[in-house]
N, C-alpha and C positions, 0 to 999 in steps of 0.2 A: 650751681643749680640749687643746692640746699640753702645757700645764703639768700637767694632770691625768694624762695618759698617762705623762708622765715621772715624776711622783710615784708612780703605781701600779707602774711598772717598777722604780723604786728600792726600793719597799716589798717587791716580790716577790723581788728579788735579796737584800735584807737578810734576809728570811724564810728563804730557802734557805741563806744563809751561817750564820745562827744555828742552823738545824736541823743542818747539817753539823758546826758547832762543838760543839754539845751532844752529838751522837752520838760524835764523836771524843774529847771530854773524858771521856765516861762509860766509854769503853773502858778496861778495866783489864788485860786479858791481850793478848799479842801476837796479831796477826791470823793466821788460818789460811792457810798457803801455798796451799791448794787452794780458797780462797774464790773464787767466780766471780760476775761481775755477772749479776743476774737482773732481770726487769722491775720488781720491787719494791725493789731495793736499788742499782741501777746509777746512777752519776753519770759525767758527762763532765768531764774536767779538762784545760783548755787551759793550757799553761805557755809563757810567753815566756822564752826563754833569750837575754838581751840581752848580746852579747859586748862585752868591754872593748876599744874601738877604739884605745886608746892603746898597745896591745901588739900585736906581730906575731902572726899566726895560728899560726905554728909554736910560739911560746912558750905560747899558750893551749892548744893541743893537747897539748903536753908536760905542762902542769900537770893537764889533765883525765886524762891517762894515769896520772900519779903519784897522783892522788886516787881512781883507780879508777872514774871516771864511766862509761866504756863497758862495764865489766863489771857494774856495779850498776844502770844505768838502761837500760831500764825494769826494774823488779823482775819476777821470774818470775811468770807468770800474769796480768800486766796487759796488756790489749789496747791496741795502738797503732792508733788510728783514722787519724791522719795525722801526718806529720813533714815539715815544710817548712823550707827556708832562706828567710828574708826578708831580702833584700839591704839592708844598712845597719842592720839590727836584730840579726840572729842567727838563731836557730832557734825555730820555733813547733811544739809537739807537743801533740796532743790524745789523751788516754788515756780508755778506758772501764774502770771499776773498781767494785768494791763500795764503798759509802761507808765500810765498816769498815776499808778499807785506805788511806784518804786520808792518815792520819798516816804510814804506812810510806813512801808515795811522797814525802811532804814531807821526811822524814828522809834518804832517799837523795839527794834534790836538795841539801839543806843540807850533807850530808857530802861530796858528791863534785863538785858543780857550782859552788858558791860560790867566787869568786875570778876564774876566767875569765868567768863569767856573773853578771849580776844577773838575778833571776828575778821574774816576776809570775805569779800563779795565778788562774785563772778557773773555779771549779766551776760546772757547769751540769747540766741534765738534758734528756732527750729529750722534746721537745714536739711533734714533727712530727705524730704521729697526731691529737693534740688540735687543733692549729692547722689541719690540713687538714680535719678534721671540721667545725670552725667555719666555715671558708671554704665548704665544700660546702653547709652549712646556709644560710649567708647568700646564696649564689648560686642556691639551689634545685636543685642537682645531686644 
């Protein structure tokens, strides 16, 4: 049972990743700066900014400033849902954005954060309403 659930979870994540990839690859023009996330196009993107622990923080911050990270991230019009420091890891940021702007966020990170940080990206979507409805149906509430 646990193996089936794990397989289904992995299949769902792969489906989302492929959908986002095909949407991003099909985009031929730059995203609109005024594009806003809506119920039918919003994704959440959690980014792990893992800092280089072999270098002092002052050196990392100086490089981030030289590369323009703080000016460029997050891009204008991108909603910051949360931004935490995870001790021993670095920073964890969750953004809400239209899927059409995923490439833009990725490029800002590539251009301004690489070096001081290694990054991991986790695109997701809001499932709360569906999950809660399923729970209420199952519990008879």
